[in-house]
C-alpha distance (Angstrom), angle and dihedral (degrees) to the residues before:
residue distance angle dihedral
M1 . . .
C2 3.80 . .
K3 3.80 111.5 .
S4 3.77 132.0 -169.7
K5 3.79 138.0 165.6
C6 3.78 125.9 -94.8
I7 3.81 112.9 -107.0
V8 3.81 90.8 -141.8
C9 3.82 107.4 41.2
G10 3.81 102.4 11.3
N11 3.79 96.3 -125.2
I12 3.79 127.5 132.1
T13 3.80 120.8 -75.8
R14 3.78 132.2 -160.1
P15 3.84 132.1 -156.9
R16 3.80 113.3 -90.4
I17 3.84 110.8 159.7
K18 3.79 130.5 23.9
K19 3.80 115.5 -156.8
D20 3.79 124.0 171.1
N21 3.83 106.4 -46.4
A22 3.79 95.1 -23.7
V23 3.79 133.8 84.3
Y24 3.79 122.0 -149.6
H25 3.81 112.2 -144.4
E26 3.80 125.5 -157.2
C27 3.79 121.6 -143.6
L28 3.80 109.8 -124.2
S29 3.81 90.8 -144.5
C30 3.84 111.9 36.9
H31 3.84 95.8 14.8
L32 3.78 96.2 -129.8
I33 3.80 111.7 160.3
Q34 3.81 114.4 -138.8
E35 3.77 130.8 179.9
L36 3.80 118.5 -121.1
P37 2.88 127.9 -123.1
M38 3.81 87.0 34.8
P39 3.83 113.4 -142.1
S40 3.80 116.3 -116.9
L41 3.81 121.4 -116.4
N42 3.81 88.7 -108.3
I43 3.80 91.0 56.2
V44 3.81 90.7 48.1
D45 3.80 91.8 49.1
D46 3.81 91.0 48.4
F47 3.80 91.6 50.5
Y48 3.80 93.7 53.5
N49 3.81 93.1 41.7
T50 3.80 104.0 42.8
E51 3.78 123.5 146.8
T52 3.79 89.1 -87.7
D53 3.85 91.4 42.0
F54 3.78 120.1 -130.1
V55 3.78 115.8 -103.2
A56 3.79 118.5 -169.3
D57 3.78 118.0 -107.6
D58 3.79 88.4 -122.7
T59 3.79 115.5 -143.4
F60 3.79 94.0 178.5
T61 3.77 101.5 117.7
G62 3.78 119.4 160.1
K63 3.80 89.8 -96.7
T64 3.80 92.0 52.0
N65 3.80 92.5 46.8
D66 3.80 89.9 52.9
F67 3.80 90.6 48.2
Y68 3.81 94.0 52.8
F69 3.79 92.3 41.4
S70 3.82 90.7 55.4
F71 3.83 87.8 64.2
L72 3.80 96.2 39.2
S73 3.82 102.4 42.3
P74 3.84 96.9 77.1
F75 3.83 87.8 64.6
L76 3.80 96.5 49.0
A77 3.78 125.2 94.7
R78 3.80 120.9 -152.6
R79 3.81 89.9 -81.8
T80 3.80 115.4 15.4
H81 3.81 128.3 -179.3
I82 3.81 103.6 -125.6
L83 3.80 132.6 -178.5
D84 3.81 116.9 -155.8
L85 3.81 102.5 -152.6
G86 3.80 110.9 -158.0
C87 3.79 92.0 9.8
G88 3.81 98.6 -176.3
T89 3.78 110.7 -162.4
G90 3.81 91.0 -16.7
M91 3.80 101.7 -108.0
F92 3.81 96.2 129.7
A93 3.81 91.8 41.6
D94 3.81 88.2 53.1
F95 3.81 90.2 48.2
L96 3.82 90.3 54.4
H97 3.81 91.9 43.4
S98 3.81 90.6 51.2
A99 3.82 88.5 52.1
G100 3.82 87.6 63.2
H101 3.79 102.6 -96.8
D102 3.80 130.0 134.7
V103 3.82 102.0 -114.5
E104 3.79 133.1 -173.8
A105 3.79 125.4 175.8
V106 3.80 141.7 -154.4
D107 3.79 130.8 -161.0
I108 3.81 135.5 155.6
S109 3.82 92.4 -140.7
R110 3.79 114.6 89.8
K111 3.81 92.1 -152.3
N112 3.79 92.3 51.1
V113 3.81 91.5 50.8
E114 3.81 90.9 49.3
S115 3.81 90.2 48.8
T116 3.82 92.1 50.0
M117 3.80 92.7 48.5
R118 3.81 89.4 57.8
Y119 3.81 87.0 70.1
G120 3.80 89.1 59.6
I121 3.80 92.8 -104.8
K122 3.80 123.0 138.8
A123 3.80 103.3 -116.5
H124 3.81 127.5 -174.8
L125 3.80 124.8 -151.7
G126 3.81 118.1 -140.4
F127 3.79 145.6 37.9
L128 3.80 115.3 -37.2
N129 3.82 96.8 -119.2
K130 3.82 90.9 50.8
I131 3.81 93.0 53.6
A132 3.81 89.5 57.6
F133 3.79 103.3 -159.5
P134 3.82 114.1 -162.2
E135 3.79 116.6 -91.5
A136 3.83 115.3 -85.4
S137 3.80 93.8 12.7
F138 3.80 100.7 142.8
D139 3.80 140.6 47.7
V140 3.82 93.4 -155.7
V141 3.80 136.1 16.3
V142 3.80 116.2 -162.2
C143 3.79 119.5 -162.1
M144 3.78 113.1 178.1
Q145 3.82 119.7 -175.0
V146 3.83 91.4 -18.0
I147 3.82 112.8 100.8
E148 3.81 91.2 71.7
H149 3.83 86.6 65.9
L150 3.83 95.6 55.0
V151 3.81 119.1 111.0
D152 3.83 90.6 -167.3
P153 3.81 106.0 27.2
L154 3.81 95.4 165.9
S155 3.81 92.4 59.8
E156 3.81 89.8 47.0
F157 3.81 92.9 51.2
R158 3.80 90.6 48.9
E159 3.79 91.0 50.8
V160 3.80 90.4 49.9
N161 3.80 88.6 51.2
R162 3.81 90.2 51.7
I163 3.82 94.7 52.6
L164 3.82 94.9 44.3
K165 3.78 121.5 90.7
H166 3.81 118.6 -119.2
G167 3.79 106.8 -75.3
G168 3.79 90.3 18.7
I169 3.80 121.9 150.6
F170 3.81 128.8 -121.5
F171 3.82 105.6 -160.5
I172 3.82 115.7 -165.9
G173 3.78 139.0 179.9
T174 3.80 118.4 -170.1
P175 3.82 141.5 147.9
K176 3.81 117.4 -89.6
W177 3.79 111.2 -136.9
D178 3.80 97.0 -161.2
A179 3.79 97.6 50.8
F180 3.81 112.8 126.0
F181 3.82 97.7 -100.4
P182 3.84 98.2 51.2
R183 3.79 89.5 47.4
I184 3.81 88.0 58.3
V185 3.83 100.2 43.7
K186 3.83 96.4 35.0
S187 3.84 112.1 179.9
R188 3.81 92.3 11.5
W189 3.81 90.0 67.5
K190 3.80 110.2 121.0
Y191 3.79 94.2 -127.3
Y192 3.78 97.5 59.3
L193 3.80 93.9 94.9
P194 3.84 111.3 157.0
G195 3.79 112.4 -142.0
Q196 3.80 91.9 18.5
H197 3.81 109.4 46.2
V198 3.79 100.2 42.4
T199 3.83 101.3 154.6
L200 3.80 123.6 39.5
F201 3.79 124.3 -173.6
N202 3.78 142.8 -155.5
H203 3.82 131.2 -176.9
D204 3.82 93.2 -78.8
S205 3.79 95.3 51.7
I206 3.81 92.2 45.0
N207 3.79 90.2 52.5
M208 3.81 90.6 48.5
I209 3.81 96.6 48.3
A210 3.81 91.1 44.5
E211 3.81 91.2 53.8
K212 3.81 92.8 47.0
S213 3.81 93.5 48.9
G214 3.80 98.8 46.0
F215 3.81 101.8 -100.2
S216 3.77 133.1 126.1
V217 3.80 118.5 -142.1
K218 3.80 111.4 -120.4
S219 3.79 97.3 175.3
I220 3.81 145.6 -16.8
T221 3.81 118.1 -161.5
D222 3.80 119.6 -170.1
R223 3.78 101.0 -129.6
L224 3.81 133.8 105.3
Y225 3.83 113.3 -162.1
E226 3.80 108.0 -17.8
N227 3.77 146.2 -2.0
T228 3.79 112.0 -93.4
G229 3.75 131.8 -176.4
F230 3.77 121.3 -119.5
S231 3.82 94.9 -100.4
K232 3.81 93.0 54.4
Y233 3.80 90.4 46.2
I234 3.81 90.1 53.6
R235 3.82 90.2 51.1
Q236 3.82 89.8 50.4
F237 3.78 88.9 48.5
I238 3.83 95.3 51.1
K239 3.81 101.0 38.2
P240 3.85 98.0 73.7
F241 3.80 90.9 55.5
L242 3.81 89.5 54.3
T243 3.82 98.4 41.9
G244 3.82 103.6 25.8
K245 3.83 89.2 -129.5
G246 3.79 139.3 99.9
F247 3.77 102.1 26.8
S248 3.82 96.9 -168.6
T249 3.79 141.3 80.7
T250 3.80 133.7 -152.9
R251 3.81 88.8 -106.0
D252 3.83 93.5 61.2
G253 3.79 95.0 93.8
M254 3.78 149.8 53.2
I255 3.79 135.2 -119.8
I256 3.81 104.3 -152.7
V257 3.80 130.1 -167.5
L258 3.81 116.7 -166.6
E259 3.79 126.4 179.3
K260 3.80 128.6 -152.2
């Protein structure tokens, strides 16, 4: 059995899911899932800045924006300084900007940064730790469907902690690998994407990385993009087995609120 060490807590991992040429390992302590071999930062940067330039498959419809905002709004003052980390094409950043907040954005894709700037938002190209914002720059950092792409999530969380003000909020949306549906479909789950989704979390691994990066966990809600009733969830659950497509449900994720 091939063993490695967890990139968050340092404990032993074991193989759990094989997908294409990659193997996803599970930490035996915090239950983080990490892809092995882990892509280097150069490989990640090349992927998101190819000749054709990666553009996020943006899921931020009006309904999704409203859903996320319902969780985030209790932590927002009348005018809050917000960083959208991994902003994609800028739709959620624009939503927050239109709500009256002072929004900046970061992405490693040139095309995504250009798209975000078209909304009149100050957008920065590059990795967060290379941009080097001043300490305590932001009231809130939002990071939607991004942390699963991070090859060194602990360093990223610590950098977010550094640039947040005391009492600041780190607001995260990410897939949850041990939700009921992915446990059933295993490697067919939509969010096992070798080379793209390299770290996958559950409640245990979120609690561990929060502790190690100086955050307290205010809440974790088991939803991905929207609230759905049980009947719609059942339809989402059954449809992939009939069509062979779309192996995911809206309950395969987490909405996470961390506080500095």
